[in-house]
NULOMAR-697771 format. One record per residue (C-alpha): residue number from 1; residue in one letter; x, y, z. Coordinates in nm, 4 decimals. Example, Ala and Ser with C-alpha at 12.3 -4.5 7.8 and 13.67 -1.06 7.14 Angstrom:
BEGIN
- 1:A:1.2300:-0.4500:0.7800
- 2:S:1.3670:-0.1060:0.7140
This chain:
BEGIN
- 1:M:-2.0712:-0.6752:3.8208
- 2:K:-2.3679:-0.4486:3.7592
- 3:D:-2.4086:-0.2684:3.4265
- 4:R:-2.3692:0.0674:3.6009
- 5:E:-2.0357:-0.0385:3.7492
- 6:L:-1.9093:-0.1664:3.4151
- 7:R:-2.0083:0.1608:3.2480
- 8:L:-1.8161:0.3461:3.5196
- 9:L:-1.5003:0.1453:3.4497
- 10:K:-1.5391:0.2021:3.0758
- 11:S:-1.5731:0.5774:3.1315
- 12:I:-1.2611:0.5889:3.3489
- 13:Y:-1.0661:0.3874:3.0926
- 14:T:-1.1807:0.6156:2.8098
- 15:Y:-1.0725:0.9280:2.9985
- 16:L:-0.7357:0.7753:3.0935
- 17:S:-0.6798:0.6756:2.7302
- 18:A:-0.7520:1.0349:2.6301
- 19:G:-0.4811:1.1597:2.8702
- 20:F:-0.6994:1.2836:3.1577
- 21:T:-0.5659:1.2623:3.5122
- 22:L:-0.7672:1.1009:3.7930
- 23:S:-0.8408:1.4429:3.9416
- 24:S:-0.9834:1.5565:3.6072
- 25:I:-1.1789:1.2347:3.5737
- 26:A:-1.3298:1.2926:3.9179
- 27:E:-1.5020:1.6026:3.7835
- 28:K:-1.6488:1.4148:3.4894
- 29:V:-1.7763:1.0793:3.6181
- 30:G:-1.9891:1.2209:3.9011
- 31:G:-2.1375:1.0227:4.1886
- 32:D:-1.9720:0.9199:4.5143
- 33:I:-1.6555:0.8052:4.3404
- 34:S:-1.5849:1.1651:4.2357
- 35:E:-1.5754:1.2676:4.5999
- 36:Y:-1.3449:0.9763:4.6864
- 37:L:-1.1033:1.0707:4.4074
- 38:R:-1.1105:1.4404:4.5010
- 39:R:-1.0019:1.3400:4.8512
- 40:G:-0.6916:1.1860:4.6961
- 41:M:-0.7883:0.8226:4.7376
- 42:P:-0.6309:0.5720:4.4964
- 43:L:-0.8721:0.4565:4.2285
- 44:S:-0.8741:0.1011:4.3663
- 45:T:-0.9808:0.2272:4.7103
- 46:A:-1.2492:0.4505:4.5583
- 47:L:-1.3835:0.1547:4.3601
- 48:K:-1.3877:-0.0583:4.6739
- 49:Y:-1.5978:0.2027:4.8545
- 50:E:-1.8185:0.2190:4.5447
- 51:G:-1.8944:-0.1513:4.5992
- 52:L:-1.7160:-0.3095:4.3049
- 53:P:-1.6056:-0.6747:4.3374
- 54:E:-1.2784:-0.7445:4.5164
- 55:F:-1.1533:-0.9073:4.1965
- 56:V:-1.1735:-0.5659:4.0281
- 57:V:-1.0245:-0.3788:4.3220
- 58:Q:-0.7182:-0.6011:4.3612
- 59:N:-0.6321:-0.6160:3.9923
- 60:I:-0.6608:-0.2387:3.9550
- 61:K:-0.4568:-0.1898:4.2734
- 62:I:-0.1771:-0.3923:4.1163
- 63:G:-0.2072:-0.1762:3.8052
- 64:E:-0.1580:0.1322:4.0213
- 65:E:0.1479:-0.0162:4.1910
- 66:T:0.3110:-0.1275:3.8653
- 67:G:0.2286:0.1785:3.6557
- 68:R:-0.0111:-0.0225:3.4366
- 69:L:-0.3368:0.1301:3.5613
- 70:K:-0.4907:0.1827:3.2192
- 71:D:-0.3962:-0.1671:3.1023
- 72:S:-0.5285:-0.3224:3.4228
- 73:I:-0.8636:-0.1479:3.3812
- 74:K:-0.8797:-0.2661:3.0191
- 75:D:-0.8039:-0.6253:3.1256
- 76:V:-1.0785:-0.6172:3.3891
- 77:I:-1.3261:-0.4678:3.1408
- 78:D:-1.2413:-0.7426:2.8899
- 79:V:-1.3115:-1.0124:3.1507
- 80:F:-1.6510:-0.8703:3.2403
- 81:E:-1.7430:-0.8032:2.8779
- 82:K:-1.6667:-1.1681:2.8112
- 83:I:-1.8835:-1.2675:3.1067
- 84:R:-2.1703:-1.0586:2.9696
- 85:R:-2.1364:-1.2164:2.6252
- 86:F:-2.1229:-1.5643:2.7779
- 87:R:-2.4396:-1.5106:2.9768
- 88:A:-2.6161:-1.3462:2.6831
- 89:D:-2.5274:-1.6515:2.4733
- 90:I:-2.6700:-1.8772:2.7443
- 91:R:-2.9963:-1.6827:2.7486
- 92:W:-3.0310:-1.6966:2.3708
- 93:A:-2.9321:-2.0626:2.3648
- 94:F:-3.2346:-2.1388:2.5817
- 95:V:-3.4807:-1.8739:2.4643
- 96:F:-3.5535:-2.0076:2.1142
- 97:P:-3.5817:-2.3778:2.2063
- 98:Y:-3.7889:-2.2802:2.5079
- 99:L:-4.0273:-2.0622:2.3054
- 100:T:-4.0620:-2.3468:2.0582
- 101:F:-4.1442:-2.5813:2.3449
- 102:V:-4.4038:-2.3382:2.4863
- 103:L:-4.5610:-2.3014:2.1418
- 104:S:-4.5733:-2.6788:2.1016
- 105:V:-4.7366:-2.7302:2.4424
- 106:S:-4.9859:-2.4507:2.3708
- 107:I:-5.0868:-2.6098:2.0394
- 108:V:-5.1438:-2.9468:2.2061
- 109:F:-5.3541:-2.7859:2.4820
- 110:V:-5.5654:-2.5970:2.2268
- 111:I:-5.6251:-2.9170:2.0314
- 112:L:-5.7222:-3.1111:2.3447
- 113:T:-5.9512:-2.8427:2.4868
- 114:Y:-6.1069:-2.6979:2.1707
- 115:V:-6.0488:-2.9115:1.8596
- 116:V:-6.1146:-3.2517:2.0199
- 117:P:-6.4631:-3.1525:2.1465
- 118:Q:-6.5512:-3.0321:1.7941
- 119:L:-6.4377:-3.3599:1.6400
- 120:L:-6.6174:-3.5543:1.9131
- 121:E:-6.9391:-3.3688:1.8343
- 122:L:-6.8961:-3.4539:1.4654
- 123:I:-6.8522:-3.8227:1.5461
- 124:S:-7.1560:-3.8214:1.7739
- 125:D:-7.3710:-3.6578:1.5050
- 126:L:-7.2721:-3.9358:1.2667
- 127:G:-7.3630:-4.1972:1.5271
- 128:I:-7.0096:-4.3408:1.5401
- 129:Q:-6.9083:-4.5285:1.8559
- 130:E:-6.5881:-4.4324:2.0357
- 131:D:-6.4517:-4.7865:2.0533
- 132:S:-6.0799:-4.7145:1.9895
- 133:V:-5.8667:-4.7310:2.3052
- 134:G:-5.6546:-4.4362:2.1904
- 135:L:-5.9617:-4.2324:2.1019
- 136:V:-6.1255:-4.3035:2.4364
- 137:A:-5.8057:-4.2005:2.6171
- 138:I:-5.7827:-3.8711:2.4261
- 139:V:-6.1490:-3.7953:2.4957
- 140:K:-6.0956:-3.8613:2.8672
- 141:V:-5.7959:-3.6287:2.8786
- 142:S:-5.9886:-3.3617:2.6900
- 143:N:-6.2867:-3.3874:2.9253
- 144:M:-6.0585:-3.3729:3.2287
- 145:L:-5.8850:-3.0563:3.1057
- 146:R:-6.2114:-2.8856:3.0075
- 147:G:-6.3901:-2.9878:3.3257
- 148:N:-6.1418:-2.8271:3.5648
- 149:I:-5.9929:-2.4965:3.4509
- 150:F:-5.7680:-2.4626:3.7571
- 151:F:-5.6258:-2.8103:3.7044
- 152:S:-5.5701:-2.7384:3.3341
- 153:V:-5.3838:-2.4162:3.4076
- 154:L:-5.1754:-2.5917:3.6733
- 155:I:-5.0791:-2.8726:3.4337
- 156:F:-4.9917:-2.6198:3.1627
- 157:V:-4.7716:-2.4146:3.3989
- 158:V:-4.5926:-2.7245:3.5317
- 159:V:-4.5216:-2.8545:3.1827
- 160:V:-4.4035:-2.5145:3.0575
- 161:L:-4.1752:-2.4501:3.3564
- 162:S:-4.0258:-2.8010:3.3704
- 163:P:-3.7467:-2.7282:3.1153
- 164:I:-3.6346:-2.4286:3.3229
- 165:F:-3.6159:-2.6415:3.6368
- 166:I:-3.4236:-2.9142:3.4569
- 167:A:-3.1809:-2.6709:3.2934
- 168:F:-3.0991:-2.4560:3.5947
- 169:H:-3.1433:-2.6906:3.8896
- 170:M:-3.0523:-3.0351:3.7596
- 171:G:-2.7380:-2.9146:3.5863
- 172:N:-2.6614:-2.8317:3.2240
- 173:P:-2.3350:-2.8822:3.0323
- 174:L:-2.3652:-2.5515:2.8459
- 175:L:-2.3977:-2.3533:3.1687
- 176:R:-2.1005:-2.5287:3.3243
- 177:Y:-1.8813:-2.4798:3.0171
- 178:Y:-1.9470:-2.1069:3.0197
- 179:E:-1.8855:-2.0815:3.3939
- 180:I:-1.5532:-2.2657:3.3603
- 181:Q:-1.4480:-2.0192:3.0900
- 182:I:-1.5230:-1.7309:3.3246
- 183:L:-1.3254:-1.8992:3.6012
- 184:L:-1.0204:-1.9768:3.3872
- 185:R:-0.9963:-1.6371:3.2199
- 186:S:-1.0396:-1.4486:3.5466
- 187:L:-0.7888:-1.6700:3.7253
- 188:A:-0.5356:-1.6237:3.4449
- 189:L:-0.5640:-1.2447:3.4725
- 190:C:-0.5028:-1.2538:3.8475
- 191:L:-0.1938:-1.4712:3.8065
- 192:E:-0.0587:-1.2508:3.5266
- 193:N:-0.0880:-0.9563:3.7642
- 194:G:0.1186:-1.1378:4.0239
- 195:I:-0.1596:-1.2397:4.2624
- 196:E:-0.0863:-1.5599:4.4542
- 197:I:-0.2897:-1.8642:4.3492
- 198:V:-0.4864:-1.8958:4.6757
- 199:Q:-0.5890:-1.5303:4.6759
- 200:A:-0.6677:-1.5526:4.3050
- 201:L:-0.8998:-1.8489:4.3619
- 202:L:-1.0829:-1.6617:4.6381
- 203:L:-1.1089:-1.3473:4.4243
- 204:V:-1.2615:-1.5216:4.1228
- 205:S:-1.5031:-1.7473:4.3155
- 206:P:-1.7688:-1.4705:4.3593
- 207:L:-1.7810:-1.4309:3.9806
- 208:I:-1.9101:-1.7870:3.9381
- 209:N:-2.2837:-1.8584:3.9453
- 210:D:-2.2527:-2.2374:3.9359
- 211:R:-2.2782:-2.3332:4.3038
- 212:K:-2.0989:-2.6645:4.2660
- 213:L:-1.8091:-2.5125:4.0735
- 214:K:-1.7822:-2.2223:4.3179
- 215:S:-1.7730:-2.4634:4.6113
- 216:E:-1.5009:-2.6707:4.4422
- 217:V:-1.2862:-2.3608:4.3832
- 218:I:-1.3210:-2.2446:4.7439
- 219:N:-1.2437:-2.5939:4.8725
- 220:V:-0.9226:-2.6061:4.6685
- 221:A:-0.8144:-2.2674:4.8072
- 222:S:-0.8977:-2.3763:5.1619
- 223:A:-0.7020:-2.7004:5.1180
- 224:V:-0.3910:-2.5111:5.0022
- 225:M:-0.4170:-2.2776:5.3022
- 226:R:-0.4173:-2.5885:5.5260
- 227:G:-0.0954:-2.7053:5.3663
- 228:I:-0.2419:-2.9536:5.1172
- 229:E:-0.0870:-2.9630:4.7708
- 230:L:-0.2690:-2.7686:4.5007
- 231:N:-0.4696:-3.0268:4.3037
- 232:F:-0.7104:-2.8335:4.0743
- 233:A:-0.9969:-3.0623:4.1761
- 234:F:-1.2470:-2.8221:4.0153
- 235:L:-1.1102:-2.9221:3.6713
- 236:P:-1.0451:-3.2985:3.6908
- 237:D:-1.0086:-3.3498:3.3131
- 238:F:-0.7065:-3.1164:3.3054
- 239:R:-0.5711:-3.1666:3.6560
- 240:D:-0.2363:-3.3144:3.5520
- 241:E:-0.1758:-3.0534:3.2808
- 242:L:-0.2469:-2.7690:3.5232
- 243:K:-0.0209:-2.9143:3.7936
- 244:K:0.2667:-2.9420:3.5462
- 245:A:0.2070:-2.5874:3.4199
- 246:Y:0.1983:-2.4593:3.7787
- 247:E:0.5280:-2.6308:3.8593
- 248:V:0.7051:-2.4717:3.5610
- 249:G:0.5482:-2.1281:3.6076
- 250:R:0.3193:-2.1353:3.3031
- 251:L:-0.0154:-2.1701:3.4779
- 252:S:-0.1747:-1.8538:3.3361
- 253:E:-0.0945:-1.9603:2.9788
- 254:A:-0.2346:-2.3085:3.0447
- 255:L:-0.5521:-2.1601:3.1921
- 256:R:-0.6104:-1.9466:2.8826
- 257:D:-0.5438:-2.2427:2.6517
- 258:I:-0.7878:-2.4648:2.8407
- 259:S:-1.0484:-2.1884:2.8409
- 260:Q:-1.0420:-2.2101:2.4600
- 261:V:-1.1224:-2.5813:2.4853
- 262:F:-1.4296:-2.5072:2.6956
- 263:E:-1.5305:-2.2288:2.4597
- 264:E:-1.5343:-2.4817:2.1756
- 265:R:-1.7345:-2.7238:2.3885
- 266:A:-1.9836:-2.4488:2.4672
- 267:R:-2.0218:-2.3615:2.0995
- 268:S:-2.0743:-2.7268:2.0066
- 269:T:-2.3378:-2.7673:2.2775
- 270:Y:-2.5102:-2.4475:2.1659
- 271:E:-2.5219:-2.5700:1.8064
- 272:L:-2.6652:-2.9004:1.9253
- 273:L:-2.9425:-2.7180:2.1098
- 274:R:-3.0161:-2.4962:1.8132
- 275:K:-3.0128:-2.7686:1.5478
- 276:A:-3.1624:-3.0615:1.7393
- 277:V:-3.3913:-2.9412:2.0158
- 278:E:-3.6151:-2.7060:1.8188
- 279:P:-3.6878:-2.9552:1.5354
- 280:L:-3.7438:-3.2231:1.8003
- 281:F:-4.0193:-3.0164:1.9611
- 282:F:-4.1855:-2.9649:1.6223
- 283:V:-4.1635:-3.3383:1.5432
- 284:I:-4.3194:-3.4305:1.8788
- 285:T:-4.5954:-3.1723:1.8400
- 286:G:-4.6625:-3.2806:1.4818
- 287:G:-4.6722:-3.6447:1.5915
- 288:I:-4.9298:-3.5697:1.8616
- 289:I:-5.1454:-3.3724:1.6186
- 290:I:-5.1278:-3.6451:1.3549
- 291:L:-5.2136:-3.9105:1.6160
- 292:I:-5.5205:-3.7177:1.7310
- 293:V:-5.6382:-3.6549:1.3748
- 294:V:-5.5872:-4.0185:1.2722
- 295:L:-5.7678:-4.1546:1.5794
- 296:F:-6.0663:-3.9314:1.5084
- 297:Y:-6.0826:-3.9622:1.1316
- 298:I:-6.0326:-4.3380:1.0988
- 299:P:-6.3810:-4.4027:1.2496
- 300:I:-6.5246:-4.1386:1.0172
- 301:F:-6.3645:-4.2996:0.7124
- 302:K:-6.4914:-4.6395:0.8257
- 303:Y:-6.8416:-4.4946:0.8630
- 304:I:-6.8269:-4.3402:0.5129
- 305:S:-6.6964:-4.6671:0.3627
- 306:S:-6.9751:-4.8715:0.5246
- 307:A:-7.2374:-4.6198:0.4117
- 308:M:-7.1179:-4.6493:0.0541
């Protein structure tokens, strides 16, 4: 859901909580939805024409039919606020380690393209031979980077963008844990509002960004429509628990309980990223810097020792 659409729902909820009728709200919110409401359309229909997700439309429609409109809007807002917090957490979980990684790569590139030539010039002035294998390799890399600016920029960009590719295209546990939370909480809300499981699965699938998880959810819904028993294949670790809960009519409660498990997993993974990845980048960068300094200064120390 777009920020504008979420703000619209929040405004409607605020006015309803303050005792305004839909006709009065129509005068206050403005936009196309005001015209829809003035024509006497139900709020769910007006929101559908406004382009809000079907998940929102159907849950609010049930609220209208059961006399729980305000509560239904609040429940939908809570789901999407949770989604926003989840995705903000994901961004922050990657931003700091990623910036650390970029800083580390930048430092190494500066050393190879600027500091190494200065040290090499110092060694040459002292008449020291570059006979160390490691030193020769570093000098070759430095010359290669300085000799072809386009190639250097290309290497830098590839190295800097590689973590993004790995995180978002090769799969990441943190992303999947957050997506599963979104799925389970949204699905639980639909079931609590009396929506059948197949329709609920189809309603929540557009909310999921993880392509694999979305495909698994749709496949389960399609299988049930073909007469195959509901198997919760999108959540194999909890398949048996969910089947039992479904059979005894406690599926929504089980979904919310399991969502807490994945929230804890997400927090643990986030802490691991924060506490382990950033220091790891600094250790690697520091190791490279120390290696370069040692390889250059050992010949200088040898030269000074022999001169004395």
